[in-house]
Steps between C-alpha positions, in 0.01 A plus 500: 500500500776322315414450138384149428501147626773428248715771659443364851586138406808573290843467666734775380788349696449157348516646149811700589682200649413293193688736265864397450598730210798684646489880521815529713816292523757418767835663419699398808414329825139596561514840322245552225479744208242565232534245221711648221715702739723219622805681362451816706255747645363782287536865595377638167233410243588222251705620203529846654714720274493812718575383852554857608126558446427230760762596757276716721134585550584847370670371185200277426267799506743730315546245220124464455446876501751529216365206299130581526479861622141544381362188667256584778661439838313624809127561523257627760127550490429869472367680805195719453473811715151541647284806435601658831860510378621371837461125465505220245201328346453145630543360149826501313540538125682286245869418522734778386850396397857624492749354254829335587681807371293733718543283807874465447543875459292576809686240705849611410414866556359406840825322582703804395273716716568281802875538452462877467332491842787309657426132439793287387595154375440227755242697699185331623180686409160390623174464310184510713213462257254264339582390146482782248684626193708744704615214725656336195630827350669597825645151538667510160613851588677355803662234285622757247719641779592167664272577795324219686123465535398439860148368544267642761206263492193660659359184659805466722364793704634842601748349745652288223516801267690688767729203564583455130557872446740508794666166425560590133600856597262652248562865412241499219154338495253506210140486619146492365237752604315222686804410710625855556313549833659185645845614395449854630398347832838328522708810430532586866726195516636477144547868412850647485405776746402233752818295480390283207657451158204602283550825307269466197149368444391481136127490442350318204303801381225506240585458132300687238472202265346281773271772631594468868578870523366527856787284630729755659634604836330769703679795657444333836675185374797703379523679836478174700787360295702821523464512879656154511791606279357328194442651157171387345516506119278382219618226265453743212731753666777242527458406133525871407812532712650208309421657164669822608805326645822388336500167682592197288354150521698279738383152398547204737702184453360154548658474843340822627206461735171578327255442782501464877176313546384484859305195612290472813763278657427230761445616856721806474551807287466495118803373310631678191585256222759653266432411137755593237421599143639167380281311748183647351621509138592130490167396651325715240686328216420156644130575549479623141641163386237290678216753467554693173367857488455734206485867414128465436432387856298707746563448870296628794694614806327458835732277706720724718817623332660480844487121450750328271232304310360817344844654442618194309178475300519862388868473409411210272229709330738793449759268345266433205336842470156405633248722676446530875167641612452586868191424702312779677645408837186328624489121473120510520502681164745260337239343274415845365870549423513160327208607284663832412841349422425148369844367608673219314723418798390467861706429810326427825494320830268212588289716729400729211421207272305327775266800519430466127443127545250553782321777315452283192377195686278694739343663195433159349338380824238773460400378155226250420565127489539482123767770490688345794490161333628638169778698671619206710493274197703748296743565785558130552553443126757781472681374811531155344629652175761707683622206707537283192658768282205471262340783300238703684134469415434813294126492563542521877749784459262692275195451720654502849857600559574764239203714613615475865858597413369790291276616784798535737733651238727199455387392154828620343721339767743246354710422809453505877787462744422423862755534777578632851322199656421148374200485270281196565452275197124554485554875474759472222262274313215746550707779345589280205136413443358848550755716318605242241865595521838383621518499882845475658606473861827649618693435818757722661566761764639850532847359562493312167394816313143368471538165327669164544273288282202545267270242347530441126235629261421152363485317835145385579592372847417704808617494861860598427705812430695381198868430439785741588539817295787517247688738731515281811550150628317333787575234758314359799682492832411240760283620790533196720312646794193512275577164335565651157806370313636457149493127563123500546318251279342521255573874481789705639389765750675776692556872542509681167836669440582709195823629344548733205539862392146577623592443866497829687802690632405470865299687761578868538712562809442144619790269414400247766153456345663471158727222623198314634319525167787430259739215578783422256317691228172315554192699602299299753132573442349336807248324274483122482486366146448170323651402167233347279576225243488759218763721666258763623487629854209488743486702822386272780592673829684782678817449699424787736180613659465788257246469225320694231128560484319462170537872424879476540539657845763340724389388846740446790300277732719548807460877486120470500506241777706732714255786445193295591693340784484838670126453546427394855240249387747307282709222647650363179451597138591340169441702184442321173457596136614390157527628146159364401327727751472877535493517881643333809336301777615419851462206734481648849540341840317732743672634809300288740469719808366827357276315255362277777433798722324689219292192421379490858414871495297459182335181632645300211609233747382379838768306683659460838802318359832601649702702249762280335354174626417207272131588544575856393681383187202285403250779559717760326498294181129425533428872540641570153289219356174600668222744431714806567791397276435775245486770768823371656678493165382855426621615841850366435509625140380847595786518749746406229362764265620770738851410375410551132633855513848347504445307179462574131164421346610175338661383828180519703348164586162454332368231735616273780471137604494437874710222650351448847650162588765595756760302690587541865715802416197659330660479156340362186808469278717252688788260458254219561288586196818575301406865443779644715874441532675464835613859460137617456520560124200424282535194277317638199484192275346302787257781578380498140443126507306532825276786390482470121137388507392784728695751290335390178159528662589845632608617154173364363303688767681818399431474129813330362415133472806288414483348152524128435845534341634737766795336677624723779876522558594236759154343502620162371 
């Protein structure tokens, strides 16, 4: 699987490094800005006459609602109640829409209702729900009263939800029907009657226009909440309270906090990144410069709104009066939603696009030789055209690629933006060939309000993340311990640092973490970058042992190593993953004594060697290379799996590699083999170099074969 021989032989990096047409320029020292913005950073759109409309996320939406009140805004596929009247049919109907005017009115009335219940400016209010129209309506309701959205992302687990609710001192939480049981289960700790702060839970109840009329709280739910000192209300009730109230809109300023966005952190508790209205608004204006959007655009929302990528993308759509249609909440049904919506804009992460890639090519593998030959020929031809900036072959599009795009509902798509994790060049090229549209890659983080750089629409090169956005400037700081410096030849390398009005306001209640992240106004990303000859940026490594998987989830390797280290069969453990892969692996040094004893009991080894002797060390290694090696590996791995209850799904190791060559101290990672420091810390770059071949084979064995152009961070 991989397209064509032309794709395999082509060097994306060579093409990139051969392009010297500058996209960014040095303004002082080693600081770079987008070309054309040498005179200053941009906080507003070019030639903006009404800066007040771009001051806050709320003002952006308000201005659009006034300019194009009848434009369709939020859409959901209509629920169909089954014949029994107690459940929904498995199939959803067409998209049903609300206008900007309707959404604005509902949002502001919701905000007024919150204030009538006791909420006030500067409060933090949680949202614990998958993406839906009421998520957005309630969020703009918060903003209309200068209230902060606080994200409760379901995949962080119940413990994290409790931590965030307590840390942010939430008195109000909005929740979906699906997440209500989890929240009710936490009320014995969060409820006001139990010493907590929570006084109100607002349920996203069914809306007549969308047909989900069965979504409502039961009497038992209301009683459970009441017993905990919490009032359980429907969203519709709060809107009605706002209509009946005399509360006025209390719009935010640019400096007010819009969002406290909690990340999964490193080895500790989640951190709350405080993003101001100006932070998000200026990124929105910059993204709209490099990736123009229009009022005719249709966007599908399925990436979590608790993540900044989706928040920024939707804000950009609202700024031009486009439509946002929400998926059903099930990623497995996403293609059906594409077909129902026919989006013109699509944001995604590499993991989602990789599934499309594999589905297409696996489908081709099942075809006869003539069809496979024709597809590979057409794919190779379009790849060559894209790389050379030449016109596409219309006949291949008509016979091959247009029908595929139409079959998955992406035939109307004019622009794809990939982010959250690096997108490999072959995958970007695949999207360009298949969908026949502009494909951009963005780079950023929560602390930069989503974006730092985005590729240009006319750039045919791949393997980079573009030049800096108009709103920020970028420099590379030396990381001498990793041999990355600005003086590196032929290309400067170092830790990516960013400065501009998109840099966050700090971590909530954590000034010491803020000081670590932002030094002299520069946000230190922890990513290692390389300036290319054309002034674009490539991500080549990570400064810390924290990385993203291909689906955008952050992994803290040390945390996982500590968890598996609790297994009695594990002597040493090194966890590895990267942003090209969707799961992590581990290289494990077995705890020699219990494993040796078990091997004897199971008759996997016959030996009289004295434990710890040179003969023992030789036979221990040979045991893991002999006929019982698979059984021994399974024995160790099964023991490790007992610790999985302490890990999130994406943190669980998929497979292990056994290191059975021990020294006299019965350790496999040693100072002698340069895998351990004198203070017993793992030397991760050296571990990767030692085991890179075994890791690639292990990923292949587990269904994610590394591609020819895949260069792992730190591999070279």
